N, C-alpha and C positions, 0 to 999 in steps of 0.2 A: 704827920699832918703839919701843914704850914698855913697859917691864916692871919689876915690882918689887912691894914691899909698899906698897900704897896706904893701909892703915889706913882703909879707906873701904868702904861698902856701902850699897845703896839702902835697906835697912831702917832706917838711921840718918838718912836725909834728913829735913829739916824744911822746911815750906813757906817759900819766899822766901829760903832760905839760899843764898848764892852758891857755897859750896864743897860742895854736895850731890854725891853720887856720880852721880846721874842727869845732872847738868850735865857732869861729867867724861866720861861715856859719850858725850854729845852732842858735846862738843868733839873727842873722838877720832874720832867718825863724820864730823864736818865736815872732818877732816884725812885722811879715807880709811882710818881704822884701825878694827878691830873686835876684840873679845876672842876670842882663839883658843879658849879653854876653852869659852866659852858657845856659840860658833858650832859648834865641833867636836862638842860633846855635845848640841846642840840644846836648850839650857836658857836661860831668861830670867834676867837679872840679878835676884837676890833669890830665885831658886828653885833654887839650887845644892844638890846632895845630897852633895857631897864637900867637907869643910872643908880649909882651908889653915892655919888657926890653932886651937890648942887653948888657949883663953885662961884666964888666972888660975890655975886649979888644975892645968892640964896633964894632964887626964884625958881618956881617949877618950870617956867619957860626960858630960863637963863642958860648959862653954860653948864652942861652936865657931862659927867664922865662915869665910867665904870672902873673903879680903882680898888675896890675891896675884893679880896680873893680868899677862897678856902681850897687849898690843894690837899687832896686825900689820896691814900693808897688806891691805886686803880681797882683792886679787887673789892673795895668797899662801895664803889660807885653804883653797882646794881642794887644795893641795899639802902639807898637813900629813901627815906619815908616822907621827908618834907624838906623843901628848900624855899626860902623866902627872902625877899628884899623889903626892908622897911619902907613904908609909904612916905612920900614927901610931907604930908600933913603931920604924921606922927613924929617924924625924925627931924624935919627942918622947918616946918611951917611956923613954929614959934620963934624963929630966928636965933635959937640958942646953939645951933650947930649947922654944919653943911654936909654931913655924911649920913647915909641911911645904912643901917646894919644889914649884913648878909648873914643868914643863919641856915644851918643844915642839921637835920636829924637823921640818924642812921639806925637801922635795926640793931639793937645792942647784942644780938646773938652772934654777929659776925666780928665783933671787936674782941 
């Protein structure tokens, strides 16, 4: 499992750049890992509709990005029992931070 704030997104990828997010996704896939959020919600990288970061001005309607990821072994993905992204109000509304947590629960019998 690999999880955390990657500060990375496919919309920021540049041709030929070695540390592009698309390369990180490919590396994860070659290790048998996939993004829990993307698979669970059936969305492609770059097409996320729920942000995990409210950048710079920390406003709900400001600059937002999806940069938190949880890459899990592919065989665990069907056993996700809950996946959630923290709300703006709970995570950022008090101006103490600009990231919303991404959490996942997996049926423990498969681990």
